C-alpha positions as a printed NumPy array, in Angstrom:
array([[  0.   ,   0.   ,   0.   ],
       [  1.249,   3.467,  -0.814],
       [  0.127,   6.363,   1.317],
       [  0.378,   9.78 ,  -0.262],
       [  0.356,  12.827,   1.952],
       [  1.542,  16.41 ,   2.131],
       [  3.764,  16.029,   5.199],
       [  5.398,  13.11 ,   6.99 ],
       [  3.262,  13.668,  10.133],
       [  0.095,  13.701,   8.042],
       [  1.181,  10.496,   6.284],
       [  1.863,   8.708,   9.57 ],
       [ -1.546,   9.791,  10.85 ],
       [ -3.113,   8.371,   7.678],
       [ -1.206,   5.121,   8.168],
       [ -2.542,   4.837,  11.731],
       [ -6.106,   5.53 ,  10.534],
       [ -5.8  ,   2.961,   7.76 ],
       [ -4.443,   0.347,  10.191],
       [ -7.346,   1.021,  12.577],
       [ -9.813,   0.725,   9.691],
       [ -8.395,  -2.599,   8.454],
       [ -7.999,  -4.215,  11.907],
       [-11.693,  -5.24 ,  12.369],
       [-11.555,  -6.979,   8.979],
       [ -8.533,  -9.026,  10.049],
       [ -6.178,  -7.122,   7.748],
       [ -2.981,  -5.311,   8.609],
       [ -0.515,  -3.115,   6.781],
       [  2.774,  -4.782,   5.925],
       [  5.734,  -2.592,   6.79 ],
       [  7.73 ,  -4.1  ,   3.929],
       [  5.045,  -3.329,   1.345],
       [  3.82 ,   0.036,   2.628],
       [  5.625,   3.164,   1.537],
       [  4.959,   6.762,   2.452],
       [  5.816,   9.271,  -0.257],
       [  4.913,  12.725,  -1.436],
       [  2.68 ,  12.964,  -4.499],
       [  5.267,  15.205,  -6.214],
       [  7.809,  12.333,  -6.022],
       [  5.303,  10.002,  -7.624],
       [  4.989,   6.245,  -7.359],
       [  4.361,   3.197,  -9.533],
       [  1.118,   1.292,  -8.993],
       [ -0.298,  -1.506, -11.187],
       [  1.942,  -0.532, -14.108],
       [  1.055,   3.17 , -13.948],
       [  3.26 ,   6.035, -12.799],
       [  1.173,   8.411, -10.673],
       [  2.682,  11.823, -10.073],
       [  1.662,  15.436,  -9.615],
       [  3.196,  17.77 , -12.178],
       [  2.71 ,  21.261, -13.511],
       [ -0.234,  21.378, -15.891],
       [  0.692,  22.388, -19.421],
       [ -0.558,  25.748, -20.564],
       [ -1.102,  27.133, -17.062],
       [  1.033,  29.453, -15.01 ],
       [  1.29 ,  27.46 , -11.817],
       [ -1.572,  24.983, -11.74 ],
       [ -0.647,  21.428, -10.818],
       [ -2.474,  18.22 , -11.723],
       [ -2.092,  14.527, -10.936],
       [ -1.157,  12.469, -13.979],
       [ -1.23 ,   8.705, -14.505],
       [  0.867,   7.35 , -17.332],
       [  2.532,   4.01 , -18.139],
       [  5.544,   3.314, -15.931],
       [  8.949,   2.751, -17.5  ],
       [  8.854,  -0.843, -16.287],
       [  5.589,  -1.472, -18.191],
       [  7.005,   0.043, -21.385],
       [ 10.149,  -2.068, -20.999],
       [  7.994,  -5.189, -20.582],
       [  6.013,  -4.634, -23.786],
       [  9.121,  -3.75 , -25.803],
       [ 10.776,  -6.928, -24.501],
       [  7.792,  -8.969, -25.731],
       [  7.968,  -7.3  , -29.151],
       [ 11.719,  -7.896, -29.257],
       [ 11.254, -11.586, -28.377],
       [  8.607, -12.07 , -31.072],
       [ 10.688, -10.39 , -33.787],
       [ 13.999, -11.985, -32.842],
       [ 13.324, -15.344, -34.499],
       [ 10.802, -17.159, -36.682],
       [ 12.037, -15.982, -40.066],
       [ 10.522, -19.069, -41.744],
       [  6.966, -18.086, -40.847],
       [  4.897, -15.721, -42.973],
       [  4.61 , -12.079, -41.986],
       [  0.875, -12.524, -41.276],
       [  1.575, -14.869, -38.34 ],
       [  4.078, -12.424, -36.843],
       [  1.601,  -9.55 , -37.24 ],
       [ -1.176, -11.579, -35.544],
       [  1.072, -12.261, -32.55 ],
       [  2.258,  -8.668, -32.324],
       [ -1.301,  -7.359, -32.637],
       [ -2.431,  -9.524, -29.706],
       [  0.319,  -8.122, -27.494],
       [ -0.188,  -4.516, -28.602],
       [ -3.998,  -4.649, -28.434],
       [ -3.979,  -5.954, -24.865],
       [ -1.307,  -3.543, -23.687],
       [ -2.951,  -0.47 , -25.216],
       [ -6.385,  -1.48 , -23.906],
       [ -4.992,  -1.573, -20.37 ],
       [ -3.071,   1.713, -20.544],
       [ -5.575,   3.757, -22.576],
       [ -7.046,   5.272, -19.408],
       [ -3.998,   7.379, -18.609],
       [ -1.827,   9.994, -20.277],
       [ -0.551,   7.471, -22.818],
       [ -0.592,   9.014, -26.278],
       [  3.153,   9.761, -26.476],
       [  3.969,   6.341, -25.028],
       [  1.699,   4.636, -27.567],
       [  3.491,   6.524, -30.336],
       [  6.885,   5.373, -29.008],
       [  5.767,   1.718, -28.767],
       [  4.343,   1.907, -32.311],
       [  7.588,   3.288, -33.724],
       [  9.599,   0.668, -31.846],
       [  7.403,  -2.153, -33.177],
       [  7.532,  -0.788, -36.737],
       [ 11.336,  -0.695, -36.6  ],
       [ 11.509,  -4.272, -35.256],
       [  9.174,  -5.58 , -37.993],
       [ 11.217,  -3.826, -40.696],
       [ 14.41 ,  -5.404, -39.338],
       [ 12.63 ,  -8.797, -39.244],
       [ 11.641,  -8.385, -42.902],
       [ 15.196,  -7.375, -43.872],
       [ 16.554, -10.525, -42.21 ],
       [ 13.861, -12.733, -43.775],
       [ 14.45 , -11.364, -47.277],
       [ 18.13 , -10.528, -47.001],
       [ 18.674, -10.429, -50.782],
       [ 15.683,  -8.218, -51.559],
       [ 16.194,  -4.515, -52.071],
       [ 14.226,  -1.827, -50.303],
       [ 11.887,  -1.127, -53.23 ],
       [ 10.825,  -4.8  , -53.428],
       [ 10.16 ,  -4.94 , -49.673],
       [  8.172,  -1.741, -49.799],
       [  6.1  ,  -2.895, -52.766],
       [  5.296,  -6.314, -51.222],
       [  4.961,  -5.647, -47.498],
       [  4.745,  -1.896, -46.832],
       [  1.766,  -0.243, -48.531],
       [  1.569,   3.33 , -47.183],
       [  4.748,   2.497, -45.22 ],
       [  2.932,   0.248, -42.713],
       [  3.62 ,  -3.54 , -42.473],
       [  0.794,  -5.5  , -44.11 ],
       [  0.432,  -9.077, -45.343],
       [ -2.817,  -9.681, -47.188],
       [ -5.658,  -8.654, -44.866],
       [ -3.447,  -8.49 , -41.743],
       [ -2.016,  -5.09 , -40.821],
       [  0.165,  -4.186, -37.859],
       [ -1.849,  -2.394, -35.164],
       [ -1.038,   1.287, -34.788],
       [ -0.917,   1.903, -31.022],
       [ -1.071,   5.678, -31.595],
       [ -4.513,   5.252, -33.195],
       [ -6.003,   3.798, -29.994],
       [ -8.304,   6.365, -28.39 ],
       [ -7.116,   7.539, -24.986],
       [-10.057,   8.143, -22.648],
       [ -9.233,   9.739, -19.337],
       [-11.44 ,   8.954, -16.376],
       [-13.505,  11.779, -14.976],
       [-12.821,  12.883, -11.421],
       [-15.269,  11.033,  -9.15 ],
       [-13.546,  11.616,  -5.816],
       [-16.474,  13.398,  -4.187],
       [-18.987,  10.67 ,  -5.092],
       [-16.895,   7.732,  -3.804],
       [-17.764,   6.99 ,  -0.164],
       [-14.908,   7.13 ,   2.344],
       [-14.744,   5.884,   5.944],
       [-12.706,   8.908,   7.014],
       [-14.25 ,  12.165,   8.114],
       [-13.34 ,  15.36 ,   6.345],
       [-10.83 ,  17.428,   8.305],
       [-10.348,  21.086,   7.745]])
């Protein structure tokens, strides 16, 4: 559990309140797994990086942003790298199916954060890996032949199968619902 607070004393008070709340349910906070941090430092939770930063286009307003953590991006790029490292005897369509499954699942999970730039990066990385895979598969073919056969409009395609463009996935941010979610704590002024 990660407790986010303005000051260390406030965070410790929150930790005590949370421990008292969980005790009747038979739950307790683990000291090894509980960390107290400031929201400006940020923290990773369920693959997301949650951090308060200055809001773009404003003088001094600050907002809390959730975006994919570096560890999550490294995990998906490792999967893409593993898929494109071998299997040069298979058709491009099979590789694209496998890559699309990975990319579709990953983008569906992270589409509820500030993920557009990350999706663009993952798409460019995947495109580059597929191009290198094609160059290794057809090592004697020149660039014009590869482009004519596999890259219509510069995007990897084999028949009806096209590589998913992560940047085209719609990012939908959640609305703030903090006031409508019930809380066991009383409001302090």
